[in-house]
Structures are given as C-alpha cells and as structure tokens.
C-alpha positions as CSV (number, residue, x, y, z in Angstrom):
1,M,60.9,81.3,78.1
2,S,61.7,77.6,77.4
3,M,63.1,76.1,74.1
4,T,61.9,73.8,72.2
5,D,64.4,72.6,70.2
6,P,68.1,73.5,72.1
7,I,69.4,70.7,69.7
8,A,68.9,72.4,66.7
9,D,69.9,75.7,68.9
10,M,73.5,74.2,69.5
11,L,73.6,73.8,65.4
12,T,72.6,77.2,64.7
13,R,74.6,79.1,66.6
14,M,77.6,76.9,65.2
15,R,76.7,77.6,61.5
16,N,76.0,81.1,62.8
17,G,79.2,80.9,64.1
18,I,80.6,79.4,60.8
19,Y,79.4,82.5,58.9
20,R,80.1,85.6,60.7
21,K,83.8,83.8,61.1
22,Y,84.0,83.6,64.9
23,D,86.6,82.1,66.6
24,T,84.3,80.8,69.5
25,I,80.3,80.4,70.0
26,D,78.8,79.9,73.7
27,I,75.9,77.7,73.9
28,P,73.9,77.2,77.3
29,S,75.0,73.7,78.7
30,S,73.4,70.6,79.1
31,Q,74.5,66.7,79.0
32,L,73.1,66.0,75.3
33,K,74.9,69.1,73.8
34,L,78.3,67.7,76.1
35,G,78.2,64.8,74.0
36,L,77.4,66.3,71.1
37,A,80.4,68.6,71.7
38,R,82.7,65.8,72.2
39,I,82.0,63.9,69.3
40,F,82.4,66.9,67.1
41,K,86.0,67.7,68.8
42,E,86.7,63.6,69.0
43,E,86.2,63.6,64.7
44,G,88.2,66.9,64.3
45,F,85.4,69.0,63.5
46,I,86.1,71.9,65.9
47,R,89.1,72.8,68.4
48,K,88.0,72.5,71.4
49,Y,85.2,73.0,73.8
50,E,85.2,74.0,77.4
51,I,82.5,74.3,79.9
52,V,82.6,78.1,81.4
53,D,80.9,78.8,84.3
54,Q,79.0,82.0,83.9
55,K,76.4,84.6,86.7
56,A,73.3,82.1,86.3
57,H,73.9,79.2,84.5
58,K,76.9,77.8,82.9
59,V,77.5,77.9,79.3
60,I,79.6,75.1,76.5
61,R,82.5,77.5,75.3
62,I,83.1,75.9,71.4
63,H,86.3,76.8,70.0
64,L,85.6,76.7,65.7
65,K,88.2,75.4,63.7
66,Y,89.7,76.9,60.6
67,V,91.9,75.2,57.7
68,R,92.7,78.6,56.5
69,Q,91.3,82.0,58.3
70,D,89.0,82.2,55.7
71,Q,88.0,78.5,55.4
72,P,86.0,76.9,57.8
73,V,86.2,73.0,58.4
74,I,82.5,72.4,58.8
75,D,80.5,72.8,55.3
76,G,77.0,71.9,56.8
77,L,75.6,70.9,60.1
78,R,71.6,69.7,59.5
79,R,69.4,68.7,62.3
80,I,67.3,65.3,61.2
81,S,65.3,64.1,63.9
82,K,62.5,67.2,65.4
83,P,60.3,67.1,67.7
84,G,57.4,67.2,66.0
85,R,58.6,64.6,63.9
86,R,61.2,62.3,65.5
87,V,63.3,59.7,63.2
88,Y,65.0,56.6,64.1
89,V,66.9,53.8,62.5
90,G,67.6,50.3,62.9
91,K,70.7,49.2,63.2
92,N,70.6,47.7,58.8
93,E,69.5,51.2,57.8
94,I,71.7,53.6,59.6
95,P,72.6,56.3,57.0
96,T,75.9,57.3,54.8
97,V,76.9,61.1,55.1
98,R,78.3,62.7,52.2
99,G,80.2,58.9,51.1
100,G,82.1,58.8,54.1
101,L,83.5,62.6,54.7
102,G,80.6,63.6,57.0
103,L,78.9,62.0,60.1
104,A,76.2,61.5,61.8
105,V,75.2,61.3,65.4
106,L,72.9,59.0,66.9
107,S,71.6,58.8,70.8
108,T,71.0,55.0,71.2
109,S,70.4,53.4,74.4
110,Q,74.0,53.4,74.7
111,G,74.7,57.0,74.8
112,L,75.3,59.6,71.8
113,M,78.0,57.4,69.1
114,T,78.7,58.5,66.0
115,D,77.3,56.0,62.4
116,R,80.3,54.6,62.2
117,E,80.5,53.6,65.8
118,S,76.9,52.2,66.3
119,K,77.1,50.0,62.7
120,R,80.4,48.6,64.4
121,R,78.4,48.1,67.3
122,N,74.8,47.0,65.4
123,I,73.3,49.6,67.5
124,G,70.0,51.6,66.1
125,G,68.5,54.6,67.6
126,E,67.2,58.3,67.2
127,L,69.2,60.0,64.6
128,L,69.8,63.4,65.4
129,C,71.8,65.3,63.2
130,Y,74.4,65.3,59.8
131,I,77.5,67.4,60.3
132,W,80.4,67.7,57.0
C-alpha cells in the first residue's frame, strides 16, 4: 500500500511518540525524511537520529528529547503544505513561528532549510511544516 503523504506520517509518528513518552520511534527511511531529521537535530528538537537496516528496508530511528522525564522539547508539529494543497512562499513571505521560538521548514531549490536560513539566503520555497 502506498503512502500519499510521508511527511505527515513522520510528523504524526513523532507526535504520537511524544504523547506516549517513547524514547525512540522508527520511521521508514527516505532522503526527505533524513533531511527533516537532520534539521530537527541541528535545531535541538531531537537528541539524535540514526539509520537502522532492518530485514526488508531501512528505517530512521529518532531519539526524542525531553527536558525532564515528563516534559518533551517538542510542543507541537504541524504539516502546512499537503498533497492536495501545496503552499509556496516567496522570500518576503516566510513566516515566523511562535515569535521566533518555533521553526518553519522549507523545501527550496537549494535543499531543505529552516526559515531563518531561508531568509538569510533570500530564497522562498514550499512550506513543509512548523515545529515548536
């Protein structure tokens, strides 16, 4: 069975893992999901990620990050651009998430990048998700 929105699936698995207070979650691997995991790690939303080779396919194992045992670092995840409705922003329309406390991830012609990096480089693109 094919998945129509793998990014939404990744964010939902992360959201459910945080809700259940899991230490790690496994997500089917792809280059786009690896790019998202890299950004989440660089920005301090997750502890680490690794590629695990299972029997039939590779998965990304994401180690979730908690401030205390009951308080996750990630407060919310939201998918913006969806397969049924793509959302593109120009270089002057890039949103600020939660007054700068959150992060918007964009897919640009130069790869995945955060809202801050996209503003610095003066590049617009497809607005994938918000994380705060």
